[in-house]
TISERO-784404 format. One record per residue: residue in one letter; x, y, z of N, C-alpha, C, CB in turn. Coordinates in steps of 0.1 Angstrom, whole numbers, padded with zeros to 4 digits, always signed. Glycine has a CB too. Layout:
BEGIN
aXYZXYZXYZXYZ ...
This chain:
BEGIN
x-0945-0873-1252-0931-0875-1247-0923-0862-1249-0924-0887-1254 x-0925-0856-1261-0917-0844-1264-0920-0833-1255-0920-0840-1279 x-0933-0831-1251-0937-0820-1242-0930-0823-1228-0952-0820-1240 x-0931-0835-1223-0924-0839-1210-0909-0837-1211-0928-0853-1206 x-0903-0841-1222-0889-0839-1224-0885-0825-1223-0884-0846-1237 x-0892-0816-1230-0889-0802-1230-0890-0796-1216-0899-0794-1240 x-0901-0799-1209-0903-0794-1195-0891-0798-1186-0916-0799-1189 x-0887-0810-1187-0876-0814-1179-0863-0808-1183-0874-0830-1179 x-0860-0808-1196-0847-0802-1200-0846-0788-1197-0846-0805-1215 x-0857-0780-1199-0857-0766-1195-0855-0764-1180-0871-0760-1199 x-0861-0772-1172-0859-0771-1158-0844-0775-1154-0868-0780-1150 x-0839-0785-1160-0825-0790-1158-0815-0779-1161-0822-0802-1166 x-0817-0773-1173-0808-0762-1177-0809-0750-1169-0810-0759-1192 x-0821-0747-1165-0823-0735-1156-0817-0736-1142-0838-0732-1155 x-0820-0748-1136-0815-0750-1122-0800-0752-1122-0822-0762-1116 x-0794-0757-1132-0780-0760-1133-0772-0748-1139-0777-0773-1140 x-0780-0738-1143-0774-0725-1148-0766-0728-1161-0766-0719-1138 x-0772-0736-1170-0765-0739-1183-0769-0729-1193-0768-0754-1187 x-0761-0729-1204-0763-0718-1215-0776-0720-1222-0751-0719-1224 x-0782-0709-1226-0795-0710-1233-0793-0716-1247-0801-0696-1234 x-0782-0712-1254-0779-0718-1267-0778-0733-1267-0766-0712-1273 x-0771-0738-1256-0770-0752-1255-0784-0759-1252-0760-0756-1243 x-0792-0752-1245-0806-0757-1243-0813-0758-1256-0813-0747-1233 x-0813-0748-1264-0820-0748-1277-0815-0759-1286-0819-0735-1284 x-0802-0761-1286-0796-0772-1294-0801-0786-1289-0781-0771-1294 x-0801-0787-1275-0805-0800-1270-0819-0803-1272-0802-0800-1254 x-0828-0793-1272-0842-0796-1274-0844-0799-1289-0851-0783-1271 x-0837-0793-1298-0838-0796-1312-0833-0811-1314-0830-0787-1321 x-0823-0814-1308-0817-0828-1309-0827-0838-1304-0804-0829-1301 x-0834-0835-1293-0844-0845-1287-0856-0846-1296-0848-0840-1273 x-0860-0834-1302-0872-0834-1311-0869-0843-1323-0875-0820-1315 x-0857-0842-1329-0854-0850-1341-0854-0865-1337-0840-0845-1346 x-0848-0867-1326-0847-0881-1321-0860-0888-1319-0838-0882-1309 x-0869-0880-1312-0883-0886-1309-0890-0888-1322-0890-0877-1300 x-0889-0878-1331-0897-0880-1344-0892-0891-1352-0896-0867-1352 x-0879-0895-1351-0874-0905-1360-0874-0919-1353-0859-0902-1363 x-0874-0919-1340-0873-0932-1333-0885-0935-1323-0860-0934-1325 x-0892-0924-1320-0903-0926-1310-0899-0924-1296-0909-0939-1311 x-0886-0922-1294-0880-0920-1280-0867-0912-1281-0878-0933-1272 x-0860-0910-1270-0847-0903-1270-0839-0908-1259-0849-0888-1270 x-0826-0906-1260-0816-0911-1250-0812-0899-1241-0804-0917-1256 x-0814-0900-1228-0810-0889-1219-0795-0891-1216-0818-0889-1206 x-0788-0879-1214-0774-0880-1211-0773-0885-1196-0767-0866-1213 x-0761-0889-1192-0759-0893-1178-0762-0881-1169-0745-0899-1176 x-0757-0869-1173-0760-0857-1164-0774-0854-1163-0752-0845-1170 x-0782-0856-1174-0797-0854-1173-0803-0864-1164-0803-0854-1187 x-0799-0877-1166-0804-0888-1158-0801-0885-1143-0798-0901-1162 x-0789-0881-1140-0785-0878-1126-0793-0867-1119-0770-0875-1126 x-0794-0856-1126-0801-0845-1120-0816-0848-1119-0799-0832-1128 x-0821-0855-1129-0835-0859-1128-0838-0868-1116-0839-0866-1141 x-0829-0877-1113-0831-0886-1102-0831-0878-1089-0820-0897-1101 x-0823-0868-1088-0823-0859-1076-0836-0852-1075-0811-0850-1076 x-0841-0846-1086-0854-0839-1087-0865-0849-1083-0856-0833-1100 x-0864-0861-1087-0875-0871-1084-0876-0873-1069-0872-0884-1091 x-0864-0873-1062-0864-0874-1048-0870-0861-1042-0850-0876-1042 x-0866-0850-1047-0871-0837-1042-0887-0836-1044-0865-0825-1049 x-0892-0842-1054-0906-0842-1057-0914-0853-1050-0908-0842-1071 x-0908-0862-1042-0915-0873-1037-0924-0869-1025-0904-0884-1032 x-0936-0869-1028-0946-0863-1018-0946-0871-1005-0959-0863-1024 x-0943-0884-1006-0944-0893-0994-0932-0893-0985-0948-0907-0998 x-0921-0886-0990-0908-0887-0983-0906-0876-0974-0897-0889-0993 x-0903-0879-0961-0900-0868-0951-0885-0864-0952-0904-0873-0937 x-0877-0872-0959-0862-0870-0958-0857-0863-0970-0856-0884-0958 x-0865-0854-0976-0860-0847-0988-0850-0836-0987-0872-0841-0995 x-0846-0833-0975-0836-0823-0972-0823-0827-0980-0833-0821-0957 x-0821-0840-0981-0808-0844-0986-0808-0848-1001-0803-0856-0978 x-0819-0843-1008-0821-0847-1022-0809-0845-1031-0833-0839-1028 x-0801-0835-1029-0790-0832-1038-0777-0841-1035-0786-0817-1037 x-0778-0849-1024-0767-0858-1021-0768-0871-1027-0766-0859-1006 x-0778-0874-1035-0780-0887-1041-0769-0890-1051-0794-0887-1049 x-0763-0902-1049-0754-0908-1059-0761-0916-1069-0743-0916-1052 x-0758-0913-1082-0765-0920-1093-0756-0928-1101-0772-0909-1102 x-0759-0941-1103-0751-0950-1111-0759-0952-1124-0748-0964-1104 x-0754-0948-1135-0760-0951-1148-0756-0964-1153-0756-0939-1159 x-0766-0974-1152-0763-0988-1156-0771-0992-1169-0767-0997-1145 x-0774-0982-1177-0783-0985-1189-0776-0994-1199-0787-0972-1195 x-0763-0995-1198-0756-1003-1208-0757-1018-1205-0741-0999-1209 x-0762-1022-1193-0762-1036-1189-0775-1042-1193-0760-1037-1174 x-0774-1053-1201-0786-1061-1205-0784-1076-1203-0790-1058-1219 x-0773-1079-1196-0770-1093-1192-0774-1095-1177-0755-1097-1195 x-0781-1105-1174-0786-1107-1160-0775-1108-1150-0795-1119-1160 x-0764-1115-1153-0753-1116-1144-0746-1103-1141-0743-1126-1149 x-0745-1095-1152-0739-1082-1150-0748-1072-1142-0736-1076-1164 x-0761-1074-1144-0770-1065-1137-0770-1069-1122-0785-1067-1142 x-0769-1082-1119-0768-1087-1105-0755-1081-1099-0768-1102-1105 x-0744-1082-1106-0732-1076-1100-0733-1061-1097-0720-1079-1110 x-0740-1054-1106-0742-1040-1104-0751-1038-1091-0749-1033-1116 x-0761-1046-1089-0769-1045-1077-0761-1048-1065-0781-1055-1078 x-0752-1058-1065-0743-1060-1054-0735-1048-1051-0734-1072-1056 x-0730-1042-1062-0722-1029-1060-0730-1018-1054-0716-1025-1073 x-0743-1017-1058-0752-1008-1051-0753-1010-1037-0766-1008-1058 x-0756-1023-1033-0758-1026-1019-0745-1023-1011-0761-1041-1017 x-0733-1026-1016-0721-1024-1009-0718-1009-1008-0709-1031-1016 x-0720-1001-1019-0718-0987-1018-0727-0980-1009-0719-0981-1033 x-0740-0983-1010-0750-0977-1002-0748-0980-0987-0764-0981-1006 x-0745-0993-0984-0743-0997-0970-0731-0990-0964-0742-1012-0969 x-0720-0990-0971-0708-0982-0966-0705-0984-0952-0711-0967-0969 x-0704-0997-0948-0701-1001-0934-0710-0994-0924-0687-0998-0931 x-0722-0991-0928-0732-0986-0919-0734-0971-0920-0727-0988-0905 x-0725-0964-0927-0727-0950-0929-0734-0948-0942-0713-0942-0929 x-0747-0950-0942-0756-0952-0954-0755-0940-0964-0770-0954-0950 x-0753-0943-0977-0752-0933-0987-0765-0934-0996-0739-0934-0995 x-0773-0923-0997-0784-0923-1007-0779-0926-1021-0792-0910-1006 x-0785-0936-1027-0780-0941-1040-0791-0946-1049-0770-0953-1037 x-0790-0944-1062-0799-0950-1072-0791-0956-1083-0809-0940-1077 x-0795-0968-1088-0789-0974-1100-0800-0975-1110-0783-0989-1096 x-0797-0970-1122-0808-0969-1133-0804-0978-1144-0809-0954-1138 x-0813-0987-1147-0811-0997-1158-0820-0993-1170-0814-1011-1153 x-0817-1000-1181-0823-0996-1194-0839-0997-1193-0818-1005-1205 x-0845-0987-1198-0860-0987-1198-0866-0997-1207-0865-0973-1202 x-0877-1003-1203-0885-1013-1210-0878-1026-1213-0889-1007-1223 x-0866-1028-1207-0858-1040-1210-0855-1048-1197-0846-1037-1217 x-0853-1040-1186-0848-1047-1174-0859-1045-1163-0835-1041-1169 x-0862-1056-1156-0871-1055-1144-0866-1063-1133-0885-1060-1149 x-0867-1058-1121-0864-1065-1109-0877-1069-1102-0855-1057-1099 x-0879-1082-1100-0891-1087-1094-0893-1083-1080-0893-1102-1096 x-0882-1082-1072-0883-1079-1058-0887-1064-1056-0870-1081-1051 x-0895-1062-1045-0899-1048-1042-0888-1040-1035-0912-1047-1035 x-0879-1048-1028-0867-1042-1022-0856-1052-1025-0869-1040-1006 x-0844-1046-1026-0832-1055-1029-0830-1064-1017-0820-1047-1033 x-0831-1059-1005-0829-1067-0993-0843-1068-0986-0818-1061-0984 x-0847-1081-0985-0861-1083-0979-0861-1097-0972-0872-1081-0989 x-0868-1098-0961-0869-1111-0955-0880-1119-0962-0872-1109-0940 x-0878-1132-0963-0888-1141-0969-0900-1142-0960-0881-1154-0972 x-0911-1147-0966-0923-1149-0959-0929-1163-0963-0933-1138-0961 x-0934-1171-0953-0939-1184-0956-0952-1186-0949-0929-1195-0952 x-0961-1194-0956-0973-1198-0950-0971-1213-0946-0986-1196-0959 x-0971-1217-0934-0968-1230-0930-0979-1235-0920-0954-1232-0923 x-0988-1244-0924-0999-1249-0916-1007-1238-0910-0993-1258-0904 x-1010-1228-0918-1019-1217-0913-1011-1206-0906-1030-1222-0905 x-0999-1208-0904-0991-1198-0896-0981-1191-0906-0983-1205-0885 x-0979-1178-0904-0969-1171-0912-0956-1170-0905-0974-1157-0915 x-0945-1175-0912-0932-1174-0907-0924-1163-0915-0924-1188-0907 x-0918-1154-0908-0911-1144-0916-0919-1132-0918-0905-1149-0928 x-0917-1125-0930-0924-1113-0933-0935-1115-0942-0914-1103-0940 x-0947-1112-0938-0959-1115-0946-0960-1107-0959-0972-1111-0938 x-0953-1096-0960-0952-1089-0972-0945-1096-0983-0946-1075-0970 x-0937-1106-0979-0929-1113-0989-0934-1127-0993-0915-1115-0983 x-0946-1130-0989-0951-1143-0992-0952-1146-1007-0965-1145-0986 x-0957-1137-1015-0958-1139-1030-0944-1140-1037-0967-1129-1036 x-0935-1131-1033-0922-1131-1040-0914-1143-1035-0914-1118-1037 x-0917-1148-1023-0910-1160-1018-0915-1172-1026-0913-1162-1003 x-0928-1172-1030-0933-1183-1038-0927-1183-1052-0948-1182-1039 x-0925-1171-1057-0918-1170-1070-0904-1175-1070-0919-1156-1075 x-0897-1172-1059-0883-1177-1057-0883-1192-1056-0877-1171-1044 x-0893-1198-1049-0894-1212-1048-0896-1219-1062-0905-1216-1038 x-0904-1212-1070-0907-1217-1083-0894-1218-1092-0917-1209-1090 x-0884-1209-1088-0871-1209-1095-0860-1217-1088-0867-1194-1097 x-0864-1224-1077-0855-1233-1071-0850-1229-1057-0843-1234-1079 x-0856-1219-1051-0852-1215-1038-0857-1225-1028-0858-1201-1034 x-0848-1230-1019-0851-1241-1010-0847-1238-0996-0844-1254-1015 x-0845-1226-0992-0841-1223-0978-0852-1227-0969-0839-1208-0977 x-0848-1233-0958-0858-1237-0947-0865-1225-0942-0851-1245-0936 x-0878-1225-0940-0885-1214-0935-0879-1208-0922-0900-1217-0932 x-0877-1195-0921-0872-1189-0910-0876-1174-0909-0857-1189-0910 x-0875-1168-0897-0880-1154-0895-0872-1144-0903-0879-1151-0881 x-0859-1147-0906-0850-1136-0912-0842-1142-0923-0841-1130-0902 x-0848-1149-0932-0841-1154-0944-0841-1143-0955-0848-1167-0950 x-0829-1140-0959-0827-1129-0970-0831-1136-0983-0813-1124-0970 x-0841-1129-0990-0845-1134-1003-0835-1133-1014-0858-1128-1007 x-0835-1142-1023-0827-1140-1035-0833-1129-1044-0826-1153-1044 x-0826-1124-1054-0831-1114-1063-0835-1121-1076-0820-1103-1066 x-0846-1116-1081-0851-1122-1094-0850-1110-1104-0866-1127-1093 x-0843-1113-1115-0840-1103-1126-0845-1108-1139-0825-1100-1127 x-0852-1100-1146-0857-1104-1159-0853-1093-1170-0873-1105-1159 x-0848-1098-1181-0845-1089-1192-0853-1093-1204-0829-1090-1195 x-0859-1083-1210-0868-1085-1222-0878-1096-1219-0859-1088-1234 x-0880-1105-1228-0890-1116-1226-0883-1129-1222-0898-1118-1238 x-0870-1127-1218-0863-1139-1214-0868-1144-1201-0848-1137-1213 x-0867-1157-1198-0871-1162-1185-0864-1155-1173-0869-1178-1184 x-0871-1153-1162-0864-1146-1151-0853-1155-1145-0875-1142-1140 x-0843-1148-1140-0832-1156-1133-0831-1152-1119-0819-1154-1141 x-0828-1161-1110-0827-1159-1096-0812-1159-1092-0835-1169-1088 x-0809-1149-1082-0795-1148-1078-0795-1147-1062-0788-1136-1084 x-0787-1155-1056-0786-1154-1041-0776-1143-1038-0781-1167-1035 x-0780-1134-1028-0771-1124-1024-0761-1129-1013-0779-1112-1017 x-0748-1128-1016-0738-1133-1006-0740-1126-0993-0724-1131-1012 x-0738-1134-0982-0741-1129-0969-0732-1117-0965-0739-1140-0958 x-0720-1116-0971-0711-1105-0967-0716-1092-0972-0697-1108-0973 x-0726-1092-0981-0731-1079-0986-0742-1074-0977-0736-1080-1000 x-0747-1082-0967-0759-1079-0959-0754-1075-0945-0768-1091-0959 x-0758-1063-0941-0756-1058-0927-0769-1059-0920-0750-1044-0927 x-0770-1066-0909-0782-1067-0901-0779-1061-0887-0787-1081-0900 x-0789-1056-0881-0788-1050-0867-0796-1058-0858-0792-1035-0867 x-0790-1065-0848-0798-1072-0837-0804-1061-0829-0789-1081-0829 x-0817-1062-0825-0824-1052-0818-0823-1056-0803-0839-1051-0823 x-0817-1047-0795-0815-1049-0781-0820-1037-0773-0801-1053-0777 x-0822-1038-0760-0826-1027-0752-0817-1025-0741-0841-1029-0747 x-0813-1012-0738-0803-1009-0728-0808-1012-0714-0799-0995-0729 x-0821-1011-0712-0827-1013-0698-0833-1027-0696-0837-1003-0696 x-0837-1034-0707-0844-1047-0706-0835-1058-0711-0857-1046-0713 x-0829-1066-0702-0820-1076-0707-0828-1087-0715-0813-1083-0695 x-0841-1089-0711-0849-1099-0718-0851-1096-0733-0862-1101-0711 x-0848-1083-0737-0851-1079-0750-0844-1087-0761-0848-1064-0752 x-0831-1091-0757-0823-1099-0767-0829-1113-0769-0809-1100-0762 x-0837-1118-0759-0844-1131-0761-0854-1131-0771-0849-1135-0747 x-0859-1119-0775-0870-1118-0785-0864-1121-0799-0876-1104-0785 x-0851-1121-0800-0844-1124-0813-0850-1115-0824-0847-1139-0817 x-0849-1102-0822-0853-1093-0832-0841-1087-0840-0861-1081-0826 x-0843-1085-0852-0833-1078-0860-0839-1072-0872-0822-1089-0865 x-0831-1063-0879-0836-1058-0892-0823-1054-0900-0845-1045-0890 x-0825-1054-0913-0814-1051-0922-0812-1036-0923-0817-1056-0936 x-0800-1032-0926-0795-1018-0925-0801-1009-0935-0781-1018-0925 x-0803-1013-0947-0806-1004-0958-0819-1007-0965-0794-1004-0968 x-0829-0998-0966-0841-1001-0974-0839-0996-0988-0853-0993-0967 x-0837-1006-0997-0834-1002-1011-0846-1006-1019-0821-1010-1017 x-0854-0996-1023-0867-0998-1030-0864-1002-1045-0876-0985-1029 x-0869-1013-1049-0866-1018-1063-0879-1020-1071-0858-1030-1062 x-0891-1018-1065-0903-1021-1072-0909-1009-1079-0913-1027-1063 x-0904-0997-1076-0909-0985-1082-0901-0981-1094-0909-0974-1072 x-0907-0973-1103-0901-0968-1115-0896-0954-1113-0909-0969-1127 x-0886-0950-1120-0881-0936-1120-0886-0929-1133-0865-0936-1119 x-0895-0920-1132-0900-0913-1144-0894-0899-1145-0916-0911-1142 x-0888-0896-1157-0882-0884-1160-0883-0880-1174-0867-0884-1155 x-0888-0868-1177-0888-0863-1191-0895-0872-1201-0874-0862-1196 x-0906-0879-1196-0914-0887-1205-0910-0901-1206-0915-0881-1218 x-0899-0905-1199-0894-0919-1199-0894-0924-1185-0879-0919-1204 x-0898-0937-1184-0899-0944-1171-0889-0955-1171-0913-0949-1168 x-0880-0955-1161-0870-0966-1160-0876-0976-1150-0856-0961-1155 x-0880-0987-1154-0887-0997-1146-0878-1003-1135-0894-1007-1154 x-0866-1004-1138-0856-1010-1129-0847-0998-1125-0848-1022-1135 x-0849-0993-1113-0841-0982-1108-0841-0982-1093-0847-0968-1113 x-0835-0992-1087-0835-0993-1072-0828-0981-1066-0828-1006-1068 x-0834-0976-1055-0829-0964-1048-0831-0966-1033-0836-0951-1053 x-0823-0958-1026-0823-0959-1011-0819-0946-1004-0814-0970-1006 x-0825-0944-0992-0819-0935-0983-0815-0943-0971-0830-0923-0979 x-0818-0938-0959-0816-0946-0947-0830-0946-0939-0805-0939-0937 x-0830-0955-0930-0843-0957-0922-0846-0946-0913-0842-0970-0915 x-0859-0942-0912-0864-0935-0900-0868-0946-0891-0876-0926-0904 x-0865-0945-0878-0867-0955-0868-0881-0961-0868-0864-0950-0855 x-0891-0953-0869-0905-0957-0869-0909-0967-0880-0914-0946-0868 x-0901-0966-0891-0904-0976-0902-0902-0990-0897-0895-0973-0914 x-0892-0992-0889-0889-1005-0883-0897-1007-0870-0874-1007-0881 x-0896-0998-0861-0902-1000-0848-0916-0998-0846-0895-0991-0838 x-0923-0990-0855-0937-0988-0854-0945-0994-0866-0940-0973-0854 x-0938-1000-0875-0944-1007-0886-0939-1021-0888-0942-0999-0899 x-0927-1022-0893-0922-1036-0897-0923-1046-0886-0908-1035-0902 x-0919-1042-0874-0918-1051-0863-0931-1050-0854-0906-1049-0854 x-0939-1040-0856-0951-1038-0847-0964-1041-0854-0951-1023-0843 x-0966-1039-0867-0979-1041-0873-0984-1055-0870-0978-1038-0888 x-0997-1056-0868-1003-1070-0865-1001-1079-0877-1018-1068-0862 x-1001-1074-0889-0999-1083-0901-0985-1084-0906-1008-1078-0912 x-0975-1079-0897-0961-1081-0900-0955-1089-0889-0954-1067-0901 x-0946-1084-0881-0940-1092-0871-0947-1092-0857-0925-1088-0869 x-0956-1082-0856-0966-1082-0845-0960-1084-0831-0977-1093-0847 x-0950-1076-0827-0942-1079-0815-0948-1071-0803-0928-1074-0817 x-0958-1063-0804-0962-1055-0793-0968-1063-0782-0972-1045-0798 x-0977-1073-0785-0982-1081-0774-0971-1088-0766-0992-1092-0779 x-0961-1093-0773-0950-1101-0766-0942-1091-0757-0941-1107-0776 x-0939-1079-0762-0931-1069-0755-0939-1065-0743-0928-1057-0764 x-0952-1062-0745-0961-1058-0733-0961-1068-0722-0975-1055-0738 x-0962-1081-0726-0962-1092-0716-0949-1092-0709-0964-1105-0723 x-0938-1091-0716-0924-1091-0710-0923-1079-0700-0913-1090-0720 x-0929-1068-0703-0929-1056-0695-0938-1057-0683-0932-1044-0703 x-0947-1067-0683-0956-1069-0672-0968-1060-0673-0949-1066-0659 x-0972-1056-0685-0983-1047-0687-0996-1055-0689-0981-1038-0699 x-1007-1049-0684-1020-1055-0686-1025-1053-0700-1030-1050-0676 x-1028-1063-0708-1033-1061-0721-1048-1064-0723-1025-1071-0731 x-1055-1064-0711-1069-1067-0711-1078-1056-0717-1074-1071-0697 x-1073-1044-0716-1081-1033-0721-1072-1023-0728-1089-1026-0710 x-1077-1017-0739-1069-1008-0747-1066-0995-0739-1077-1004-0759 x-1075-0991-0730-1073-0978-0723-1061-0978-0713-1086-0975-0715 x-1055-0990-0711-1043-0990-0703-1031-0985-0711-1040-1005-0698 x-1033-0983-0724-1023-0978-0733-1010-0987-0734-1018-0964-0729 x-1013-1000-0732-1002-1010-0732-0995-1010-0746-1007-1024-0729 x-1003-1008-0757-0997-1007-0770-0987-0996-0771-1007-1007-0781 x-0991-0984-0766-0983-0972-0767-0970-0974-0759-0990-0960-0761 x-0971-0980-0747-0959-0982-0739-0949-0992-0746-0963-0986-0725 x-0955-1003-0751-0947-1013-0757-0940-1007-0770-0955-1025-0761 x-0948-0999-0777-0944-0993-0790-0932-0984-0787-0955-0986-0797 x-0933-0976-0776-0922-0967-0773-0909-0974-0770-0926-0958-0761 x-0910-0985-0762-0897-0992-0759-0892-0999-0771-0900-1002-0748 x-0900-1004-0780-0895-1011-0792-0888-1000-0801-0907-1017-0800 x-0893-0988-0802-0887-0978-0810-0874-0973-0804-0896-0966-0812 x-0874-0972-0791-0861-0969-0784-0851-0979-0787-0864-0967-0769 x-0855-0992-0786-0845-1003-0789-0840-1002-0803-0852-1016-0786 x-0848-1000-0812-0844-0999-0826-0834-0988-0828-0856-0996-0836 x-0837-0976-0823-0827-0965-0824-0814-0967-0817-0834-0952-0819 x-0815-0972-0805-0803-0975-0797-0794-0986-0805-0806-0980-0783 x-0801-0996-0810-0793-1007-0816-0786-1003-0829-0803-1019-0819 x-0793-0995-0837-0787-0990-0850-0775-0981-0846-0797-0983-0858 x-0777-0972-0837-0767-0963-0834-0755-0970-0827-0772-0952-0824 x-0757-0980-0819-0746-0987-0812-0738-0994-0823-0752-0997-0802 x-0744-0999-0833-0737-1007-0844-0731-0997-0854-0746-1017-0850 x-0734-0984-0853-0728-0975-0862-0736-0974-0876-0714-0978-0865 x-0748-0978-0876-0756-0978-0888-0765-0965-0888-0765-0991-0889 x-0765-0958-0899-0773-0946-0900-0788-0948-0898-0771-0939-0914 x-0794-0940-0890-0809-0940-0888-0813-0927-0882-0813-0952-0878 x-0825-0923-0884-0830-0910-0879-0843-0912-0871-0832-0900-0890 x-0844-0905-0860-0857-0906-0853-0867-0897-0859-0855-0902-0838 x-0880-0899-0856-0890-0891-0863-0891-0877-0860-0904-0898-0861 x-0886-0873-0848-0886-0859-0844-0875-0851-0852-0884-0857-0829 x-0863-0857-0853-0853-0851-0860-0856-0851-0875-0840-0859-0858 x-0863-0861-0880-0867-0861-0894-0877-0850-0897-0873-0875-0898 x-0886-0848-0888-0895-0837-0890-0888-0823-0890-0906-0837-0879 x-0878-0822-0881-0871-0809-0881-0863-0807-0894-0861-0809-0869 x-0858-0818-0899-0850-0818-0912-0860-0814-0923-0844-0831-0915 x-0872-0819-0922-0882-0816-0933-0886-0801-0932-0894-0825-0931 x-0887-0796-0920-0889-0781-0918-0878-0773-0925-0891-0778-0903 x-0866-0777-0923-0855-0770-0930-0856-0771-0945-0841-0776-0925 x-0860-0783-0950-0862-0785-0964-0872-0775-0969-0866-0800-0967 x-0883-0774-0962-0894-0765-0966-0889-0750-0966-0906-0765-0956 x-0880-0746-0957-0875-0733-0956-0866-0731-0969-0867-0731-0944 x-0858-0741-0972-0849-0739-0983-0857-0738-0996-0839-0751-0984 x-0867-0746-0998-0875-0745-1010-0882-0732-1011-0885-0757-1010 x-0887-0727-1000-0894-0714-1000-0885-0703-1004-0899-0711-0985 x-0872-0703-1000-0862-0693-1004-0860-0693-1019-0849-0695-0996 x-0862-0705-1025-0860-0706-1039-0873-0705-1047-0853-0720-1042 x-0883-0701-1040-0897-0699-1046-0902-0712-1053-0896-0688-1057 x-0899-0723-1046-0905-0736-1050-0915-0741-1040-0893-0746-1053 x-0927-0744-1044-0937-0749-1035-0934-0763-1031-0951-0748-1042 x-0935-0767-1019-0933-0780-1014-0947-0787-1014-0928-0780-0999 x-0947-0798-1022-0959-0807-1022-0957-0818-1013-0962-0812-1037 x-0967-0824-1008-0966-0835-0999-0979-0843-0996-0960-0830-0986 x-0977-0856-0993-0988-0864-0989-0989-0865-0974-0987-0879-0995 x-0998-0857-0968-0998-0855-0953-0999-0869-0946-1010-0847-0949 x-1007-0878-0951-1009-0891-0944-0996-0899-0944-1020-0899-0951 x-0987-0896-0953-0974-0903-0953-0963-0895-0945-0969-0906-0967 x-0964-0882-0946-0954-0874-0940-0954-0874-0925-0955-0859-0945 x-0966-0875-0919-0967-0876-0905-0962-0889-0900-0982-0874-0900 x-0953-0889-0890-0948-0902-0885-0958-0911-0879-0936-0900-0875 x-0957-0924-0879-0967-0933-0873-0966-0933-0858-0965-0947-0878 x-0959-0924-0852-0957-0924-0837-0956-0909-0833-0944-0932-0833 x-0965-0905-0824-0965-0891-0819-0966-0881-0830-0953-0889-0810 x-0974-0883-0840-0974-0873-0851-0978-0859-0847-0984-0877-0861 x-0986-0857-0836-0991-0844-0832-0979-0836-0826-1002-0845-0823 x-0968-0842-0823-0957-0835-0817-0948-0829-0828-0948-0844-0808 x-0951-0831-0841-0944-0825-0852-0952-0814-0858-0940-0836-0862 x-0945-0805-0865-0952-0794-0872-0960-0799-0884-0941-0783-0876 x-0956-0810-0889-0962-0815-0901-0977-0818-0899-0955-0828-0906 x-0980-0823-0887-0994-0827-0883-1003-0815-0884-0994-0833-0869 x-0998-0803-0881-1006-0791-0879-1007-0782-0892-1001-0783-0868 x-1003-0787-0903-1004-0779-0915-1008-0788-0927-0991-0772-0918 x-1015-0782-0937-1019-0789-0949-1008-0789-0959-1032-0783-0955 x-1009-0799-0968-0999-0800-0979-1007-0803-0992-0988-0811-0976 x-1002-0796-1003-1008-0799-1016-1001-0812-1021-1005-0787-1026 x-1010-0822-1025-1005-0835-1029-1003-0836-1044-1014-0845-1024 x-1003-0825-1051-1000-0825-1065-0987-0832-1068-1000-0810-1071 x-0988-0841-1078-0976-0849-1081-0968-0842-1093-0980-0863-1086 x-0955-0840-1090-0947-0833-1100-0938-0843-1107-0938-0823-1093 x-0932-0839-1118-0923-0847-1125-0910-0840-1126-0928-0850-1140 x-0898-0847-1125-0896-0862-1124-0901-0867-1110-0881-0865-1126 x-0903-0880-1109-0907-0886-1097-0905-0901-1097-0922-0883-1095 x-0907-0907-1086-0907-0922-1085-0921-0927-1084-0899-0927-1072 x-0924-0937-1093-0938-0940-1095-0941-0955-1092-0942-0937-1109 x-0953-0958-1088-0957-0972-1086-0959-0978-1100-0969-0973-1077 x-0957-0991-1101-0959-0998-1113-0964-1012-1110-0946-0999-1121 x-0969-1019-1121-0976-1032-1119-0965-1042-1115-0982-1036-1132 x-0970-1051-1106-0962-1062-1102-0958-1071-1114-0969-1071-1091 x-0945-1074-1116-0941-1081-1128-0946-1096-1129-0927-1080-1129 x-0950-1101-1117-0953-1116-1117-0968-1118-1113-0944-1123-1109 x-0975-1108-1110-0989-1110-1104-0998-1118-1113-0995-1097-1101 x-0997-1116-1126-1006-1122-1135-1000-1134-1143-1012-1112-1145 x-0989-1139-1138-0983-1150-1145-0991-1163-1142-0968-1152-1141 
């Protein structure tokens, strides 16, 4: 921990152009604290800059150009479930910002607070008579909510409650009031029948299942968000066969032949679905970016990092968009997938082995 703490603190003081004497004093303070307690407390400023660095170091993220715009809420003082829930509602409201999405992270006390949901806003998933209703990714967490008293009738777009656990206390479930949730009905400017498909998606992807690792400490509850890239919804969430699987229905409505793959009916349906997603979000005034613009922004991020003599690492398989990847510069160049610290890290599911 001490080695990781030193590396981070030195980077923080260097990039923020802080005094060398202050750096030496801070490292001495951390060393004493770790030797006496086994850990140390990061300042809010350290926590804040580390969260921004974690975004800058996120190999799978194409949206890193905006890493320095992240708003950080230090919530480490909260260890009451009700207060934590209220802080999560504040995060949702602040990040949503009436559709003008603000990149945000809320950091809760390490090793004490855990959010069971993998996203703060997520549609429920149900297995009913061999059929899946809603989001298949949410089947297990929906069952956990049911175990805690969730009784909503199965539906395609039921917003899941949040499950919060502190220490070894029993987990508690909280319903998110509807006024905190912004959803976008998906319509198409050229196809009137599109509205009959009853498609929608929520405005903000707030990841809550990953941990935030900085200076040798991992904050297990640290929900964070940016805004959507259109293909996340149009080429994955609503299109994947094991999710909402809308391509066959859209192709049929378009009058396309689905008898053979070489007709490229999937490509044509996929294009119109993604157009509809982008149009709908923009019409409602909700922030979203198309994959071509996102790739251009990533190129600018690469240029900025190069000017600062910082190597850009990346996971190529995640950086290329799931639609027309060869039309972006990312497709045509390799990336070093070395993982840097600070970063956002995967962690064990909190209820999988219960």
